[in-house]
TORKOL-54981 format. One record per residue (C-alpha): residue in one letter; residue number from 1; x, y, z. Coordinates in nm, 2 decimals. Layout:
A	NUM	X	Y	Z
...
END
This chain:
M	1	4.26	0.66	0.88
N	2	3.93	0.73	0.75
R	3	3.71	0.48	0.57
S	4	3.41	0.63	0.54
K	5	3.49	0.70	0.17
D	6	3.64	0.34	0.09
I	7	3.46	0.17	-0.18
L	8	3.48	-0.19	-0.30
V	9	3.43	-0.24	-0.64
V	10	3.35	-0.66	-0.72
D	11	3.34	-0.73	-1.12
D	12	3.53	-1.02	-1.32
E	13	3.58	-0.74	-1.61
V	14	3.86	-0.57	-1.61
G	15	3.77	-0.28	-1.81
I	16	3.47	-0.25	-1.57
R	17	3.70	-0.26	-1.25
E	18	3.96	0.02	-1.44
L	19	3.66	0.26	-1.53
L	20	3.45	0.23	-1.22
S	21	3.78	0.28	-1.01
E	22	3.92	0.59	-1.23
I	23	3.56	0.76	-1.21
L	24	3.57	0.73	-0.85
A	25	3.89	0.80	-0.82
D	26	3.82	1.12	-0.96
E	27	3.55	1.19	-0.70
G	28	3.78	1.23	-0.39
Y	29	3.72	0.80	-0.32
A	30	3.97	0.54	-0.24
V	31	3.95	0.28	-0.46
R	32	3.98	-0.13	-0.42
C	33	3.87	-0.40	-0.68
A	34	3.87	-0.75	-0.68
E	35	3.79	-0.95	-0.98
N	36	3.60	-1.27	-0.77
A	37	3.40	-1.38	-0.49
Q	38	3.73	-1.54	-0.29
Q	39	3.93	-1.18	-0.33
A	40	3.66	-0.98	-0.26
R	41	3.59	-1.22	0.09
A	42	3.94	-1.12	0.15
M	43	3.93	-0.74	0.09
R	44	3.63	-0.67	0.30
S	45	3.79	-0.86	0.56
D	46	4.12	-0.69	0.53
C	47	3.97	-0.30	0.44
Q	48	3.65	-0.27	0.55
P	49	3.50	-0.04	0.33
A	50	3.24	0.17	0.36
L	51	3.05	0.11	0.07
V	52	3.07	-0.22	-0.22
L	53	2.99	-0.20	-0.56
L	54	2.90	-0.60	-0.66
D	55	2.87	-0.78	-1.00
I	56	2.61	-1.03	-1.02
W	57	2.74	-1.22	-1.28
M	58	3.11	-1.35	-1.13
P	59	3.32	-1.72	-1.25
D	60	3.31	-1.86	-0.86
T	61	3.03	-1.74	-0.69
D	62	2.76	-1.53	-0.81
G	63	2.71	-1.18	-0.61
V	64	2.37	-1.27	-0.51
S	65	2.53	-1.57	-0.29
L	66	2.78	-1.36	-0.21
L	67	2.55	-1.12	-0.07
R	68	2.34	-1.35	0.13
E	69	2.65	-1.50	0.28
W	70	2.75	-1.18	0.43
A	71	2.40	-1.16	0.55
A	72	2.42	-1.50	0.70
N	73	2.72	-1.45	0.85
G	74	2.69	-1.14	0.98
Q	75	2.89	-0.95	0.77
L	76	2.64	-0.69	0.60
T	77	2.77	-0.40	0.80
M	78	2.78	-0.18	0.48
P	79	2.60	-0.07	0.23
V	80	2.57	-0.33	-0.11
V	81	2.51	-0.17	-0.44
M	82	2.43	-0.40	-0.72
M	83	2.53	-0.42	-1.07
S	84	2.48	-0.61	-1.37
G	85	2.46	-0.59	-1.73
H	86	2.22	-0.84	-1.77
G	87	2.02	-0.84	-1.47
T	88	1.66	-0.96	-1.42
I	89	1.37	-0.81	-1.22
E	90	1.38	-1.11	-1.07
T	91	1.76	-1.12	-0.91
A	92	1.68	-0.72	-0.85
V	93	1.40	-0.84	-0.59
E	94	1.59	-1.16	-0.46
A	95	1.93	-0.89	-0.41
T	96	1.66	-0.59	-0.25
R	97	1.50	-0.89	-0.01
I	98	1.89	-0.97	0.12
G	99	1.99	-0.65	0.19
A	100	2.10	-0.45	-0.12
V	101	2.02	-0.10	-0.09
D	102	2.05	-0.05	-0.48
F	103	2.07	-0.16	-0.83
L	104	2.26	-0.03	-1.11
E	105	2.26	-0.17	-1.49
K	106	2.57	-0.16	-1.70
P	107	2.64	-0.02	-1.88
V	108	2.64	0.23	-1.57
G	109	2.63	0.60	-1.63
L	110	2.85	0.86	-1.47
Q	111	2.59	1.07	-1.33
K	112	2.36	0.73	-1.25
L	113	2.69	0.60	-1.09
L	114	2.78	0.92	-0.87
A	115	2.42	0.94	-0.71
T	116	2.41	0.64	-0.62
V	117	2.75	0.61	-0.46
Q	118	2.64	0.94	-0.27
R	119	2.30	0.83	-0.16
A	120	2.44	0.45	-0.07
L	121	2.71	0.62	0.14
K	122	2.46	0.82	0.37
L	123	2.24	0.52	0.40
G	124	2.59	0.32	0.59
T	125	2.62	0.62	0.81
G	126	2.29	0.63	0.93
G	127	2.24	0.97	0.71
E	128	1.96	0.94	0.55
R	129	1.78	0.52	0.67
S	130	1.38	0.53	0.64
E	131	1.19	0.52	0.91
V	132	0.96	0.29	0.90
D	133	0.72	0.19	1.25
L	134	0.54	-0.11	1.17
S	135	0.41	-0.15	1.56
I	136	0.05	-0.10	1.48
L	137	0.03	-0.42	1.34
G	138	0.14	-0.58	1.63
G	139	0.45	-0.68	1.78
S	140	0.55	-1.03	1.62
S	141	0.89	-1.16	1.47
S	142	0.68	-1.15	1.12
I	143	0.59	-0.77	1.18
G	144	0.94	-0.72	1.20
E	145	1.04	-0.90	0.95
L	146	0.83	-0.68	0.74
A	147	0.92	-0.37	0.81
R	148	1.31	-0.49	0.80
Q	149	1.22	-0.57	0.41
V	150	1.03	-0.23	0.40
R	151	1.26	-0.03	0.50
Q	152	1.49	-0.21	0.26
V	153	1.28	-0.09	-0.03
L	154	1.22	0.26	0.09
D	155	1.60	0.31	0.16
A	156	1.67	0.16	-0.21
R	157	1.43	0.43	-0.31
L	158	1.16	0.22	-0.49
A	159	0.84	0.24	-0.53
L	160	0.67	-0.01	-0.25
L	161	0.44	-0.32	-0.41
L	162	0.24	-0.46	-0.05
T	163	0.09	-0.83	-0.16
G	164	-0.01	-1.12	0.00
E	165	-0.34	-1.21	0.08
P	166	-0.65	-1.03	0.06
G	167	-0.74	-0.82	0.36
A	168	-0.39	-0.84	0.51
G	169	-0.36	-0.48	0.65
Y	170	-0.22	-0.26	0.28
D	171	-0.43	0.03	0.43
W	172	-0.22	-0.03	0.75
C	173	0.08	-0.04	0.59
A	174	0.08	0.24	0.43
R	175	-0.05	0.48	0.64
A	176	0.22	0.36	0.91
L	177	0.40	0.49	0.65
H	178	0.27	0.89	0.61
R	179	0.49	1.14	0.78
E	180	0.25	1.36	1.04
G	181	0.18	1.73	0.85
T	182	0.29	1.59	0.46
P	183	0.04	1.46	0.16
W	184	-0.13	1.17	0.16
I	185	-0.33	1.10	-0.15
V	186	-0.53	0.76	-0.18
L	187	-0.55	0.64	-0.58
E	188	-0.85	0.47	-0.66
R	189	-1.04	0.39	-1.00
D	190	-1.23	0.73	-1.12
H	191	-1.12	0.90	-0.82
H	192	-0.81	1.09	-0.98
P	193	-0.87	1.13	-1.35
R	194	-0.52	1.38	-1.32
L	195	-0.40	0.94	-1.31
A	196	-0.39	0.94	-1.66
S	197	-0.40	1.33	-1.76
N	198	-0.18	1.51	-1.55
P	199	0.04	1.26	-1.34
L	200	0.31	1.53	-1.29
G	201	0.11	1.77	-1.13
M	202	-0.01	1.45	-0.89
L	203	0.37	1.43	-0.82
E	204	0.44	1.78	-0.72
E	205	0.08	1.76	-0.45
A	206	0.22	1.49	-0.35
R	207	0.61	1.63	-0.28
E	208	0.78	1.44	0.01
G	209	0.44	1.24	0.11
V	210	0.29	0.98	0.05
I	211	0.05	0.85	-0.24
F	212	-0.10	0.48	-0.20
C	213	-0.26	0.26	-0.47
R	214	-0.47	0.03	-0.28
D	215	-0.62	-0.18	-0.60
V	216	-0.30	-0.19	-0.85
L	217	-0.56	-0.41	-1.07
G	218	-0.85	-0.17	-1.02
L	219	-0.69	0.09	-1.25
S	220	-0.76	0.16	-1.60
R	221	-0.47	0.04	-1.82
V	222	-0.44	0.44	-1.95
E	223	-0.40	0.44	-1.50
Q	224	-0.19	0.23	-1.47
R	225	0.07	0.41	-1.73
G	226	0.01	0.71	-1.51
L	227	0.13	0.48	-1.25
A	228	0.41	0.37	-1.39
F	229	0.55	0.73	-1.45
L	230	0.47	0.78	-1.07
A	231	0.68	0.53	-0.97
A	232	0.94	0.64	-1.20
K	233	0.97	1.00	-1.11
A	234	0.88	0.95	-0.70
A	235	1.21	0.92	-0.59
K	236	1.27	1.28	-0.74
F	237	1.00	1.45	-0.59
E	238	1.08	1.26	-0.23
L	239	0.78	1.08	-0.19
R	240	0.69	0.72	-0.08
L	241	0.42	0.54	-0.35
V	242	0.24	0.25	-0.23
C	243	0.09	0.02	-0.41
A	244	-0.10	-0.29	-0.34
S	245	-0.27	-0.62	-0.50
A	246	-0.37	-0.89	-0.34
E	247	-0.34	-1.08	-0.70
P	248	0.00	-1.16	-0.82
L	249	0.09	-0.85	-1.11
A	250	0.29	-1.08	-1.31
Q	251	-0.03	-1.38	-1.34
A	252	-0.25	-1.03	-1.46
A	253	0.03	-0.88	-1.70
N	254	0.05	-1.26	-1.85
E	255	-0.36	-1.24	-1.89
G	256	-0.35	-0.86	-2.02
R	257	-0.48	-0.70	-1.73
L	258	-0.17	-0.51	-1.63
D	259	0.00	-0.28	-1.83
A	260	0.39	-0.34	-1.93
T	261	0.56	-0.09	-1.82
L	262	0.45	-0.12	-1.44
L	263	0.54	-0.46	-1.41
P	264	0.91	-0.40	-1.40
A	265	0.82	-0.07	-1.20
L	266	0.67	-0.22	-0.92
L	267	0.81	-0.57	-0.86
P	268	1.16	-0.49	-0.72
G	269	0.97	-0.34	-0.46
Q	270	0.76	-0.61	-0.39
V	271	0.71	-0.73	0.02
V	272	0.44	-1.00	0.14
V	273	0.23	-0.84	0.39
P	274	0.23	-1.20	0.63
P	275	-0.20	-1.34	0.68
L	276	-0.30	-1.31	1.05
R	277	-0.29	-1.64	1.13
S	278	0.06	-1.65	1.11
R	279	0.14	-1.44	1.42
P	280	-0.15	-1.52	1.62
E	281	0.06	-1.35	1.89
D	282	-0.03	-1.01	1.74
L	283	-0.41	-1.10	1.77
P	284	-0.50	-1.01	2.14
G	285	-0.30	-0.61	2.11
L	286	-0.50	-0.59	1.75
I	287	-0.87	-0.66	1.88
D	288	-0.76	-0.39	2.17
R	289	-0.66	-0.12	1.92
I	290	-0.98	-0.17	1.65
W	291	-1.18	-0.22	1.94
S	292	-1.09	0.12	2.12
R	293	-1.12	0.33	1.75
I	294	-1.50	0.14	1.68
P	295	-1.76	0.48	1.77
G	296	-2.02	0.36	2.04
S	297	-1.79	0.04	2.13
G	298	-1.82	0.11	2.48
A	299	-1.78	-0.18	2.74
A	300	-1.50	-0.41	2.72
L	301	-1.50	-0.71	2.52
P	302	-1.59	-1.06	2.78
N	303	-1.28	-1.26	2.77
E	304	-1.45	-1.54	2.63
I	305	-1.53	-1.39	2.33
K	306	-1.17	-1.24	2.29
T	307	-1.02	-1.57	2.33
A	308	-1.24	-1.75	2.07
L	309	-1.15	-1.45	1.82
C	310	-0.77	-1.51	1.97
A	311	-0.85	-1.86	1.83
S	312	-1.01	-1.80	1.51
R	313	-0.82	-1.88	1.17
W	314	-0.89	-1.53	1.00
P	315	-0.89	-1.62	0.63
G	316	-1.00	-1.28	0.57
N	317	-0.76	-1.11	0.75
L	318	-0.77	-0.76	0.89
A	319	-1.05	-0.67	0.69
Q	320	-1.26	-0.98	0.85
L	321	-1.15	-0.87	1.23
E	322	-1.24	-0.56	1.21
A	323	-1.64	-0.62	1.03
V	324	-1.66	-0.89	1.32
L	325	-1.56	-0.59	1.57
A	326	-1.79	-0.34	1.42
N	327	-2.08	-0.59	1.42
L	328	-2.01	-0.69	1.77
A	329	-2.00	-0.33	1.89
L	330	-2.37	-0.25	1.68
V	331	-2.52	-0.58	1.82
G	332	-2.42	-0.47	2.21
P	333	-2.37	-0.64	2.50
S	334	-2.71	-0.85	2.49
G	335	-2.53	-1.04	2.10
W	336	-2.18	-1.04	2.27
S	337	-2.25	-1.49	2.25
T	338	-2.02	-1.71	2.14
V	339	-2.31	-1.92	1.90
Q	340	-2.32	-1.48	1.74
L	341	-1.98	-1.45	1.65
Q	342	-1.95	-1.84	1.55
G	343	-2.24	-1.69	1.30
L	344	-1.99	-1.35	1.20
L	345	-1.72	-1.62	1.18
G	346	-1.92	-1.90	0.97
N	347	-1.90	-2.10	1.27
Q	348	-1.57	-2.12	1.25
A	349	-1.43	-2.03	1.59
A	350	-1.20	-2.33	1.59
P	351	-0.89	-2.27	1.76
M	352	-0.64	-2.47	1.48
A	353	-0.47	-2.14	1.40
Q	354	-0.18	-2.29	1.65
P	355	0.05	-2.53	1.54
T	356	-0.02	-2.75	1.80
L	357	-0.19	-3.12	1.81
K	358	-0.47	-3.17	2.05
G	359	-0.60	-3.52	2.17
E	360	-0.88	-3.55	2.00
F	361	-0.62	-3.54	1.68
F	362	-0.53	-3.90	1.76
G	363	-0.81	-4.06	1.77
L	364	-0.90	-3.93	1.37
P	365	-0.87	-4.21	1.11
L	366	-0.53	-4.16	0.96
R	367	-0.54	-4.06	0.68
E	368	-0.72	-3.74	0.82
A	369	-0.49	-3.69	1.08
R	370	-0.20	-3.67	0.86
E	371	-0.39	-3.39	0.62
S	372	-0.48	-3.21	0.96
F	373	-0.10	-3.24	1.00
E	374	0.04	-3.16	0.68
R	375	-0.24	-2.85	0.67
L	376	-0.11	-2.70	1.02
Y	377	0.26	-2.78	0.95
F	378	0.25	-2.59	0.60
E	379	0.02	-2.28	0.74
H	380	0.32	-2.25	1.01
L	381	0.58	-2.23	0.74
L	382	0.39	-2.02	0.52
G	383	0.35	-1.81	0.78
R	384	0.71	-1.80	0.92
E	385	0.87	-1.79	0.55
Q	386	0.70	-1.49	0.50
Q	387	0.51	-1.71	0.19
N	388	0.83	-1.70	0.04
M	389	0.79	-2.03	-0.19
S	390	1.17	-2.09	-0.19
R	391	1.24	-2.08	0.13
V	392	0.88	-2.24	0.22
A	393	1.02	-2.61	-0.06
E	394	1.41	-2.52	0.14
K	395	1.25	-2.65	0.48
A	396	1.00	-2.91	0.38
G	397	1.26	-3.09	0.17
L	398	1.01	-3.05	-0.16
E	399	1.04	-2.97	-0.49
R	400	0.83	-2.63	-0.56
T	401	0.60	-2.77	-0.82
H	402	0.55	-3.08	-0.57
L	403	0.48	-2.83	-0.28
Y	404	0.22	-2.63	-0.51
R	405	0.05	-2.93	-0.56
K	406	0.06	-3.02	-0.20
L	407	-0.06	-2.68	-0.11
K	408	-0.39	-2.71	-0.34
Q	409	-0.42	-3.06	-0.23
L	410	-0.46	-2.92	0.12
G	411	-0.68	-2.60	0.07
I	412	-0.44	-2.36	0.13
R	413	-0.34	-2.07	-0.04
F	414	-0.10	-1.88	-0.09
A	415	0.07	-1.65	-0.36
R	416	0.28	-1.71	-0.65
R	417	0.52	-1.43	-0.71
H	418	0.69	-1.35	-0.99
E	419	1.06	-1.50	-1.01
E	420	0.83	-1.81	-0.92
N	421	0.61	-1.77	-1.18
H	422	0.91	-1.76	-1.47
D	423	1.14	-2.05	-1.33
P	424	1.08	-2.36	-1.54
K	425	1.07	-2.56	-1.23
A	426	0.73	-2.43	-1.18
END
């Protein structure tokens, strides 16, 4: 039997189930309905649907928890579209991260429903999967996870918001998402007055290409409203809108530095670019790649210099690495020394990026040794969990309030996400 048009509707409201079932059946789809998570589990195993429309708020198990369960058990083999009559941005963000391909708000309009179902089914058969190759940033598991999250955002036809630490490589990510032969437009303050005066014209100009906003908070309020318009219309013009911010946008909105219309347009597609110190295995390849692109770089870097570079913590991330290598190319072989390098790194070419304990660690007083260990421990967790504070707190066995306090005590920088800024526990 051809199950390519089988749809499972999961909703605890009988009226919603009947309405969606009738609409989809009229369009030629085979529809099954479940009123709770227990029935949904059984039907998913029995009929192997091509698509699931999943309500978020259900009495036994909420839809996001069921989605997470399927993902953890390797059962997320079909596209899932979340539905909610009172959904929040935080919920949409979390569902997208887990694996949902789209989000429908109730009451669901007929055209919106049918367009979403058609697009999701194409994604399920691989017909329109976004190609995301971020190997330019490295081959670590952190970059693999970043690519997976970016692909989910693009497949859901959302604006992509890159966040994290300053210099983390937002430009690199955006360039990697640009397809050869298509438009490439970079938005910066005062460089694109049409963002405020004629955003529709910009959409026409960038059709099927990429519009990249290097710093959302660097735009004026009028330009931010223009950016919100681009986010709402980008899918229609088959273009990718990629935005970046090293500051939490929710906090900026609370402080009045971000237009209220832009926050909900960007947060559903937020992903965190991992800091360089969390993926030291990427450093050798990145160093070689950057060095080969610097005009006049000439001779290869000595092994001792490259070793010292790989051992550094890189608080400025890729931007700092590029600047250091540019300086080494400028001074030439006569200036290549560990002393020169330590000066460029602020006398900090310390091999502390690896979560390992060296012999001198055991010669420290207990308090200093404990702080050193905790710093290594939390930096490792933050990198491994892509700065997802909920997961870091869970892995560490701490309440998030305690986690934030501990990170501040240790002097570790971290990015608060929107859903955590609105958590009453935080």
